[in-house]
C-alpha positions as CSV (number, residue, x, y, z in Angstrom):
1,M,104.1,18.5,61.1
2,M,106.3,20.9,63.0
3,L,108.0,22.0,59.7
4,Y,104.5,22.7,58.2
5,V,103.5,24.8,61.3
6,L,106.7,26.8,61.0
7,R,106.2,27.4,57.3
8,R,102.5,28.4,57.9
9,F,103.5,30.7,60.7
10,A,106.1,32.4,58.4
11,L,103.3,33.0,55.9
12,L,101.1,34.4,58.7
13,V,103.8,36.9,59.7
14,L,104.2,37.9,56.0
15,A,100.5,38.4,55.7
16,L,100.4,40.5,58.8
17,V,103.2,42.7,57.4
18,V,101.3,43.2,54.1
19,A,98.0,43.8,55.9
20,S,99.7,46.5,58.1
21,V,101.0,48.3,55.0
22,L,97.6,48.2,53.3
23,V,95.7,49.4,56.4
24,F,98.2,52.2,56.9
25,L,98.1,53.4,53.2
26,L,94.4,52.9,52.6
27,L,93.4,55.0,55.7
28,R,95.5,57.9,54.3
29,L,93.1,57.9,51.3
30,L,90.1,58.8,53.4
31,P,88.7,62.3,52.8
32,G,89.0,64.9,55.5
33,D,91.7,66.4,57.7
34,V,92.1,65.4,61.3
35,A,93.9,68.7,61.9
36,A,90.8,70.6,60.8
37,T,88.7,68.4,63.0
38,I,90.8,69.3,66.0
39,G,91.3,72.9,65.2
40,G,87.7,73.7,64.1
41,I,86.4,75.7,61.3
42,Q,88.0,78.9,62.5
43,A,91.6,77.6,62.7
44,T,94.2,79.5,60.6
45,P,96.6,77.7,58.2
46,E,99.4,78.3,60.7
47,Q,97.4,76.6,63.5
48,L,96.6,73.7,61.3
49,A,100.2,73.3,60.3
50,A,101.2,73.4,64.0
51,I,98.6,70.6,64.8
52,R,99.9,68.5,61.9
53,S,103.4,68.9,63.2
54,G,102.4,68.0,66.7
55,L,100.7,64.8,65.5
56,G,103.6,63.9,63.2
57,L,101.4,64.1,60.1
58,D,104.0,66.3,58.3
59,R,106.6,63.5,58.5
60,P,107.2,61.2,55.4
61,L,104.8,58.2,55.2
62,T,107.6,55.8,55.6
63,G,108.6,57.3,58.9
64,Q,105.0,57.4,60.1
65,Y,104.5,53.7,59.2
66,L,107.8,52.5,60.8
67,S,107.0,54.4,64.0
68,W,103.5,52.9,64.2
69,V,104.7,49.3,63.5
70,S,107.5,49.5,66.0
71,G,105.0,50.6,68.6
72,V,102.6,47.8,67.7
73,L,105.4,45.2,68.1
74,A,106.1,46.6,71.5
75,G,102.4,46.5,72.4
76,D,101.8,50.2,72.0
77,F,99.2,51.1,69.4
78,G,99.8,54.8,69.8
79,R,97.6,57.6,71.1
80,S,94.4,59.1,69.9
81,Q,94.9,62.1,67.7
82,L,91.8,63.7,69.1
83,N,92.1,63.3,72.9
84,G,95.5,61.7,73.5
85,T,94.2,58.5,75.2
86,S,96.1,55.3,74.8
87,V,94.7,53.2,71.9
88,G,95.9,49.9,73.3
89,A,94.3,50.6,76.7
90,E,91.0,51.5,75.1
91,L,91.1,48.5,72.8
92,G,91.7,46.3,75.9
93,R,88.6,47.8,77.6
94,K,86.5,47.3,74.5
95,L,87.7,43.7,74.0
96,E,86.3,43.0,77.5
97,V,82.9,43.3,75.8
98,T,83.5,42.1,72.3
99,A,85.5,38.9,73.1
100,P,82.9,37.4,75.4
101,L,80.2,38.4,72.9
102,I,82.0,36.5,70.1
103,A,82.7,33.5,72.4
104,G,79.1,33.3,73.6
105,A,77.8,33.5,70.0
106,V,80.2,30.7,68.9
107,V,79.0,28.4,71.8
108,I,75.4,29.0,70.9
109,S,75.9,28.5,67.2
110,L,77.8,25.2,67.8
111,A,75.1,24.1,70.3
112,I,72.5,24.6,67.5
113,A,74.4,23.4,64.5
114,V,76.1,20.2,65.6
115,P,73.2,18.3,67.2
116,F,70.4,19.6,64.9
117,G,72.6,19.4,61.8
118,T,73.5,15.8,62.6
119,W,69.8,15.0,63.4
120,A,68.7,16.5,60.1
121,A,71.2,14.4,58.2
122,V,70.3,11.1,60.0
123,R,66.6,11.8,59.5
124,H,66.9,13.6,56.2
125,R,64.0,11.6,54.7
126,S,61.6,12.2,57.6
127,P,59.4,15.2,58.4
128,V,61.7,16.1,61.3
129,G,64.8,16.4,59.1
130,S,62.9,18.4,56.5
131,G,61.5,20.7,59.2
132,I,65.0,21.3,60.6
133,S,66.3,22.2,57.2
134,A,63.4,24.5,56.5
135,V,63.9,26.3,59.8
136,S,67.7,26.7,59.1
137,Q,66.9,28.2,55.7
138,L,64.6,30.7,57.5
139,G,67.4,31.5,60.0
140,I,69.8,32.2,57.2
141,A,67.4,34.6,55.5
142,V,66.8,36.6,58.7
143,P,69.1,39.7,59.1
144,T,70.9,39.9,62.4
145,L,69.7,43.5,62.9
146,W,66.1,42.5,62.6
147,L,66.5,39.5,64.9
148,G,68.2,41.6,67.5
149,L,65.3,44.1,67.4
150,V,62.7,41.3,67.7
151,L,64.6,39.8,70.7
152,V,64.6,43.2,72.4
153,L,60.9,43.7,71.7
154,V,59.9,40.2,73.1
155,F,62.3,39.6,76.0
156,S,63.0,43.2,77.2
157,V,60.0,45.3,76.3
158,Q,57.2,42.8,76.7
159,L,58.5,40.2,79.2
160,G,61.1,42.4,81.0
161,W,63.4,39.4,81.5
162,L,66.6,40.8,80.0
163,P,68.1,44.3,79.6
164,A,67.6,45.8,76.2
165,Q,70.7,47.9,75.9
166,G,74.0,48.9,77.6
167,F,76.7,47.3,79.6
168,P,77.5,47.7,83.3
169,V,79.7,50.7,84.1
170,D,81.8,48.7,86.5
171,R,82.4,46.1,83.7
172,W,83.1,42.6,85.1
173,E,83.2,43.5,88.8
174,E,79.8,42.0,88.9
175,P,80.0,39.1,86.4
176,G,76.3,38.2,86.8
177,R,75.2,41.6,85.6
178,A,77.7,41.7,82.8
179,L,76.7,38.3,81.5
180,H,73.0,39.3,81.8
181,S,73.6,42.2,79.4
182,L,75.3,39.9,76.9
183,V,72.6,37.2,76.7
184,L,70.4,38.8,74.0
185,P,73.3,40.0,71.8
186,C,74.9,36.5,72.0
187,I,71.6,34.8,71.1
188,A,71.1,37.2,68.1
189,L,74.5,36.5,66.7
190,G,74.5,32.8,67.6
191,L,71.1,32.0,66.0
192,T,72.0,33.5,62.6
193,E,75.5,32.0,62.5
194,G,74.2,28.7,63.9
195,A,71.6,28.5,61.0
196,V,74.4,28.9,58.5
197,L,76.7,26.3,60.2
198,L,73.8,23.8,60.5
199,R,73.5,23.6,56.8
200,F,77.2,22.6,56.4
201,V,77.0,20.1,59.3
202,R,74.0,18.5,57.6
203,S,75.8,18.3,54.3
204,A,79.0,16.9,55.8
205,V,77.2,14.2,57.8
206,L,75.1,13.3,54.8
207,G,78.3,12.8,52.8
208,V,79.8,10.6,55.5
209,L,76.7,8.5,55.9
210,H,77.0,7.4,52.3
211,A,80.7,6.7,52.5
212,D,82.0,3.2,51.9
213,Y,83.7,2.9,55.3
214,V,80.5,3.7,57.1
215,R,78.5,1.1,55.1
216,T,81.3,-1.4,55.9
217,A,81.0,-0.6,59.6
218,R,77.3,-1.1,59.5
219,A,77.7,-4.4,57.6
220,K,79.9,-5.6,60.5
221,G,77.0,-5.0,62.9
222,L,77.2,-1.4,64.0
223,T,74.1,0.8,64.0
224,K,74.0,4.0,62.0
225,T,74.6,6.0,65.1
226,Q,77.5,3.9,66.3
227,A,79.1,3.9,62.8
228,L,78.8,7.7,62.7
229,L,80.2,8.2,66.1
230,R,83.2,5.8,65.7
231,H,84.1,6.5,62.1
232,G,82.1,9.3,60.6
233,F,82.4,12.4,62.8
234,R,86.1,12.8,62.4
235,N,85.8,13.0,58.6
236,A,82.7,15.2,58.7
237,A,84.6,17.6,61.0
238,L,87.0,18.6,58.3
239,P,84.7,20.8,56.1
240,V,82.8,22.0,59.2
241,V,86.0,23.3,60.8
242,S,86.8,25.2,57.6
243,V,83.3,26.8,57.6
244,L,83.6,27.5,61.3
245,G,86.7,29.5,60.6
246,L,84.9,31.6,58.0
247,Q,81.9,32.0,60.4
248,L,84.3,33.3,63.1
249,A,85.5,36.0,60.7
250,A,81.8,36.8,59.9
251,L,81.1,37.0,63.6
252,I,83.9,39.5,64.1
253,V,82.3,41.7,61.4
254,G,78.7,41.0,62.7
255,T,79.6,42.4,66.2
256,V,79.7,45.9,64.6
257,V,75.9,45.7,63.9
258,I,75.0,44.0,67.2
259,E,77.0,46.4,69.3
260,R,75.2,49.3,67.7
261,V,71.8,47.6,68.2
262,F,72.4,46.8,71.9
263,T,74.5,49.9,72.6
264,L,77.5,47.8,73.8
265,P,80.8,49.6,74.4
266,G,82.8,47.2,72.2
267,V,85.3,47.3,69.4
268,G,82.6,47.5,66.7
269,G,81.0,50.7,68.1
270,M,84.4,52.2,68.8
271,L,85.5,51.6,65.2
272,V,82.3,53.2,63.7
273,T,82.8,56.3,66.0
274,D,86.5,56.7,65.2
275,V,85.9,56.4,61.5
276,G,83.4,59.2,61.7
277,N,85.9,61.3,63.7
278,R,88.7,60.4,61.3
279,D,90.9,59.5,64.2
280,L,93.5,57.6,62.1
281,V,95.7,56.2,64.8
282,K,92.7,54.6,66.6
283,V,91.2,53.3,63.3
284,Q,94.6,51.8,62.3
285,G,94.8,49.9,65.5
286,E,91.2,48.7,65.4
287,V,91.3,47.6,61.7
288,F,94.6,45.9,62.1
289,L,93.4,44.1,65.2
290,V,90.4,42.7,63.2
291,V,92.6,41.7,60.3
292,A,95.1,40.0,62.5
293,A,92.3,38.1,64.3
294,V,91.0,36.8,60.9
295,L,94.5,35.8,59.7
296,L,95.2,34.1,63.0
297,I,91.9,32.1,62.7
298,G,93.0,30.9,59.3
299,F,96.3,29.8,60.7
300,L,94.7,27.9,63.5
301,I,92.2,26.3,61.2
302,D,95.0,25.0,59.0
303,V,96.8,23.5,62.0
304,V,93.6,21.9,63.3
305,H,93.1,20.3,59.9
306,R,96.4,18.6,60.1
307,L,95.7,17.4,63.6
308,I,92.3,15.9,62.6
309,D,93.3,14.3,59.3
310,P,96.5,12.1,59.3
311,R,96.5,12.1,55.5
312,L,97.3,15.8,55.5
313,R,100.1,15.3,58.1
314,D,101.6,12.6,55.9
315,A,101.4,14.8,52.8
316,S,103.0,17.7,54.7
């Protein structure tokens, strides 16, 4: 098991290196000139050349890349090319919003998917099971953007229970206010992702219910629920864990939309703004952070698979 984890970790490091190269090179293909953005339309060629020199843009790409990567390894993502602020410090402030948003959405999606998906599988031939499946299909079809707007209209505009937009200026100094502002965004993300995950939970539990070992357990006197709890859930968890990893990656991307809808000062809104401003250093750090998070999730999912399924541990 330890040897497999080390090999998988080495692949993770290699993937991060390749991702850093691709992020660095692809961003250089974007149209526009950050020196022109800073200097304005009336800047002379000499002034633009001086700005590029000050930003290090006149150096060879290899030197720029190595300088950026060495800084990332030391925890320094560089400084904004537009205002000189620390990219790492700003990412940390934005993650104070984005990380709790993703965590809350995951909790809500699991709270919906696991019990209702299992119920729909156990009662798949009843009206209740069919109704849960139909509602989940509707949830999959509903766009996150539209659902967020509906939640704002109902719970903020009409009922006045929750704030429609924004995040406290003092951040988490008052946790109650901060959590209050994240309720609707978490629900919007959690409902749509929970509907997708529910379908996979239902399919996985259905497959387990018809497995030979579950039928054998029931023949020995266990009820359907007891057989599922003692022998079925562990096997049903394998495909669900894989899908959960993919859904986590989708949640990271989905926060870009939700943060714009609810005007949250998170990484998603920061990325959209910086791409528009063509602040390459900040965009590099933000995109690489997202890519690294997705790759890390894949690594953790593989490790969890080995922990859940002893057959995979024996094979490795």
